Backbone bond lengths (Angstrom), bond angles and torsions (degrees), N, CA, C in turn:
res aa  C-N    CA-C-N  psi(-1)  N-CA   C-N-CA  omega(-1)  CA-C   N-CA-C  phi
1 M - - - 1.409 - - 1.494 114.19 -
2 P 1.264 118.39 141.03 1.494 118.14 -179.09 1.557 116.12 -71.33
3 L 1.253 121.70 154.69 1.392 126.26 178.12 1.530 112.10 -97.17
4 Y 1.359 110.37 139.79 1.557 115.85 176.44 1.506 108.47 -134.80
5 Y 1.349 112.55 145.09 1.455 125.51 -175.17 1.502 109.45 -113.45
6 F 1.328 111.12 140.37 1.455 118.66 -175.82 1.524 110.36 -116.13
7 D 1.362 116.54 127.77 1.535 121.47 177.59 1.548 102.03 -117.73
8 S 1.305 116.23 141.12 1.414 118.03 -172.72 1.520 113.99 -152.85
9 G 1.218 120.85 161.51 1.481 124.28 171.52 1.543 110.74 134.48
10 D 1.325 115.47 -160.67 1.453 121.07 175.98 1.593 107.34 -114.19
11 P 1.226 115.51 172.03 1.524 119.46 -177.84 1.451 115.90 -51.26
12 E 1.407 119.35 -26.17 1.416 121.69 -174.23 1.682 109.40 -95.19
13 N 1.328 112.57 -28.28 1.477 119.92 -176.54 1.469 112.83 -129.38
14 F 1.286 117.39 75.70 1.539 122.41 -171.30 1.554 106.57 -105.79
15 L 1.293 113.75 121.93 1.452 120.35 -180.00 1.539 115.99 -103.22
16 R 1.325 118.22 124.39 1.433 120.45 177.38 1.441 111.32 -89.85
17 G 1.339 114.86 121.46 1.393 122.50 177.07 1.513 116.31 -71.56
18 D 1.291 118.81 116.18 1.483 120.96 -175.15 1.582 112.19 -96.93
19 A 1.332 112.71 -25.87 1.516 117.29 177.82 1.446 108.56 -90.34
20 G 1.305 113.34 120.45 1.556 118.13 172.56 1.471 113.55 -75.69
21 I 1.319 112.15 156.81 1.442 125.02 179.41 1.480 110.82 -119.41
22 E 1.370 118.84 122.10 1.493 118.92 175.23 1.517 111.06 -74.58
23 L 1.340 112.46 127.04 1.530 116.94 176.98 1.513 103.80 -137.37
24 P 1.344 116.58 156.26 1.444 122.09 -179.94 1.507 116.14 -59.61
25 G 1.418 119.38 -29.68 1.343 118.44 -176.95 1.570 112.48 -170.99
26 P 1.313 122.95 -179.66 1.397 123.42 -179.59 1.569 114.95 -67.37
27 Q 1.352 116.23 -31.86 1.486 117.72 177.91 1.541 109.11 -60.29
28 E 1.294 118.05 -45.55 1.418 122.21 -177.27 1.519 111.90 -67.76
29 A 1.376 117.97 -32.98 1.378 121.40 170.66 1.556 114.74 -62.34
30 C 1.354 117.89 -44.26 1.421 128.14 177.38 1.567 108.75 -59.75
31 D 1.292 115.28 -47.27 1.495 121.36 178.02 1.507 110.13 -59.73
32 E 1.282 117.90 -43.73 1.461 122.00 174.10 1.498 114.71 -59.70
33 A 1.192 118.56 -39.55 1.462 126.13 179.72 1.566 108.33 -63.08
34 I 1.318 115.68 -45.89 1.461 121.75 179.37 1.566 110.72 -64.25
35 R 1.320 114.80 -38.91 1.523 119.12 -179.39 1.581 110.01 -68.24
36 L 1.342 116.59 -27.36 1.460 119.26 178.19 1.542 116.46 -66.31
37 L 1.273 114.01 -30.02 1.560 120.38 -166.92 1.601 110.49 -63.44
38 P 1.366 120.35 -48.33 1.452 117.81 -179.43 1.510 112.83 -61.58
39 G 1.413 122.05 -34.59 1.384 122.25 -179.33 1.556 109.50 -68.01
40 I 1.342 115.25 -39.86 1.462 117.03 -179.53 1.479 109.20 -65.40
41 A 1.377 122.33 -40.63 1.497 121.93 173.51 1.438 109.52 -57.28
42 H 1.378 120.82 -47.24 1.453 123.21 -175.67 1.579 108.73 -62.29
43 D 1.229 119.92 -39.48 1.495 122.81 -177.88 1.574 109.70 -67.28
44 M 1.336 116.55 -26.47 1.424 120.86 -177.92 1.604 107.06 -72.64
45 G 1.260 115.99 -25.74 1.477 119.76 178.75 1.446 117.73 47.54
46 R 1.335 120.09 -138.54 1.455 123.72 -176.94 1.447 117.66 -65.59
47 G 1.339 112.10 -18.11 1.494 119.05 178.86 1.477 114.45 -72.94
48 Y 1.273 117.61 -10.97 1.470 123.20 -179.35 1.549 112.97 -61.68
49 D 1.288 119.66 123.83 1.462 121.06 -175.34 1.544 110.26 -120.90
50 G 1.299 118.04 22.88 1.480 115.45 172.92 1.590 112.83 102.83
51 R 1.277 116.56 -1.80 1.424 119.59 -179.21 1.516 111.76 -66.70
52 D 1.301 114.50 149.78 1.569 116.89 172.98 1.513 110.14 -72.28
53 I 1.332 116.85 145.78 1.390 119.56 177.45 1.608 104.93 -116.45
54 V 1.361 111.53 132.16 1.432 118.90 -176.79 1.482 115.58 -116.11
55 A 1.304 118.26 147.00 1.431 122.40 169.60 1.530 106.92 -131.06
56 M 1.370 115.53 129.52 1.416 120.43 -179.67 1.543 111.58 -120.94
57 V 1.241 119.13 153.41 1.402 123.71 -177.16 1.569 106.69 -122.62
58 R 1.329 114.33 127.62 1.485 121.01 174.90 1.560 109.53 -109.87
59 N 1.328 116.29 148.73 1.455 117.60 177.32 1.582 109.16 -96.52
60 E 1.296 114.76 -174.40 1.513 117.09 -176.24 1.432 113.23 -62.82
61 R 1.376 119.84 -23.23 1.449 121.54 176.34 1.547 112.47 -86.99
62 N 1.366 115.90 9.39 1.496 119.35 175.04 1.541 108.31 75.23
63 Q 1.339 121.08 14.46 1.500 119.15 175.90 1.555 110.69 -90.53
64 V 1.279 115.27 131.51 1.506 118.30 168.84 1.422 112.39 -63.63
65 I 1.315 115.62 120.13 1.521 122.15 -179.19 1.535 113.26 -110.67
66 F 1.313 117.85 -7.88 1.423 116.97 -173.01 1.580 104.51 -165.91
67 K 1.381 111.96 141.57 1.379 120.93 175.67 1.552 115.46 -141.22
68 A 1.332 120.32 124.53 1.395 122.50 -175.82 1.574 104.57 -117.84
69 T 1.349 113.73 141.41 1.526 117.39 176.57 1.508 109.01 -129.87
70 L 1.368 111.16 137.16 1.440 119.20 177.76 1.560 108.07 -112.08
71 S 1.281 119.69 121.59 1.476 125.17 175.28 1.499 107.39 -105.46
72 L 1.322 116.32 124.59 1.495 118.21 177.83 1.557 104.65 -134.08
73 R 1.269 114.07 127.31 1.546 119.68 178.17 1.604 102.06 -115.66
74 A 1.260 115.40 133.34 1.397 124.39 178.03 1.529 113.80 -133.86
75 E 1.321 117.63 128.05 1.428 117.20 -179.29 1.543 111.01 -152.23
76 W 1.394 113.52 150.24 1.518 114.10 -175.79 1.542 102.58 -80.08
77 V 1.217 116.07 142.34 1.521 119.91 171.29 1.566 109.90 -110.07
78 A 1.258 116.43 -3.48 1.458 125.91 168.79 1.446 108.86 -130.50
79 P 1.390 120.02 172.23 1.396 119.60 -179.36 1.519 111.28 -67.42
80 N 1.338 121.40 137.25 1.339 129.78 176.73 1.495 107.40 -63.89
81 P 1.406 117.24 115.45 1.503 120.67 179.84 1.465 112.51 -61.22
82 E 1.339 120.62 -32.89 1.434 122.84 179.95 1.530 115.82 -69.16
83 R 1.287 113.36 -19.07 1.546 117.40 179.00 1.507 113.80 -92.01
84 K 1.249 115.03 -12.26 1.400 126.70 -176.91 1.576 110.93 45.89
85 E 1.354 107.64 54.23 1.508 116.32 179.06 1.563 110.99 -74.65
86 R 1.200 113.32 143.81 1.524 121.44 -179.02 1.480 106.81 -78.33
87 V 1.286 118.19 124.94 1.508 125.60 179.43 1.459 105.16 -85.42
88 R 1.324 116.89 128.68 1.397 121.88 174.61 1.477 113.86 -91.64
89 E 1.292 116.17 122.72 1.536 115.82 175.68 1.466 111.72 -74.04
90 P 1.362 118.52 145.52 1.445 120.08 176.90 1.537 110.49 -62.61
91 S 1.320 113.07 143.19 1.487 118.24 174.70 1.471 115.74 -81.72
92 D 1.334 118.74 155.17 1.386 119.62 -179.32 1.482 116.43 -84.73
93 G 1.242 115.72 0.88 1.446 111.04 175.42 1.431 114.82 166.38
């Protein structure tokens, strides 16, 4: 079976995968890259600030053959209860 290498992260924290994984073919490698993305987003936790997360697949010749990008935007629409922000009441005029 061919070896595939996975590089992943965001623009500031990008990790190059040095250990190859044997998979039946390129489609399985692409599927694996897509499966990696939610776990990377989860690991970023509260420090996530809206950067795109990327997973790339390289083949045995070190050629990038696939790239998947996850964009996640998160924002509070009400005051964050952990920050104990003071809610301002609307004024009457």
